[in-house]
C-alpha positions, 0 to 999 in steps of 0.5 A, a space after each residue: 345934848 342940843 336943845 332949841 328954845 324958840 319963841 314969839 312974844 308980843 308984850 315980853 311975857 313969853 320972852 321972859 318965860 323963854 329966857 327962864 327956860 333957856 337959863 335952865 337948859 343951859 344950867 343942865 349942860 345942854 348946847 342951846 339954839 335960842 331965838 325968835 320964831 321969825 328968825 329961827 333957822 328951821 334946819 338947825 332947830 330940827 337938828 336938835 335933840 329937844 325942841 321947846 317952843 313958846 307962843 302967847 295966846 293971840 286973838 281967839 286963842 291962837 298962836 302968834 303969827 310968826 310962831 304959827 308960820 314957823 310951826 307950820 313950816 316944821 310941823 311935818 318934820 316933827 315925827 319922833 322929835 321930843 317937843 315941849 310947848 309953853 306960853 302966856 295968855 291974858 284971858 281964856 283958859 289955855 285953849 291955844 296950848 291944848 290945840 297946839 298940843 293936839 297938833 303936836 300929837 297929830 304930827 307924831 312929836 314926843 311930848 316932853 311934858 304937859 304944856 306950860 302956861 303963865 297968866 300975863 307977866 310971869 311972877 317969881 313962881 311962874 319963872 320957877 315953874 319954867 325952870 323946873 319944866 325945862 330941866 325935866 324936859 331935857 332929862 
């Protein structure tokens, strides 16, 4: 199984989540394409069996700019693809993930589970949740 873990991070919080997700996916035996949204190869990501995308909440609960650009470029190709989303936030209630999940559904993607979010810097419990979420996403 080939899994893409692509993320954007401005403070390192979503990056910490992405690292935990990647570690768990590798432990499950998957081949991993790992990288940031601003440098990811769209064709390689779309060739994966599972795509896991992470972004922090920015501004008025929207995706980080590089993830918005990446996601917009692949959105129309996600029909039937297994996709999961995760990210970190400072304030608000996770609206950016709910909006993103609605976009995924609208694009015809197959959700690998509920969106995963962490408040600010992920603590040990949040990192454990990232690993559990990721291992279930690749089953």
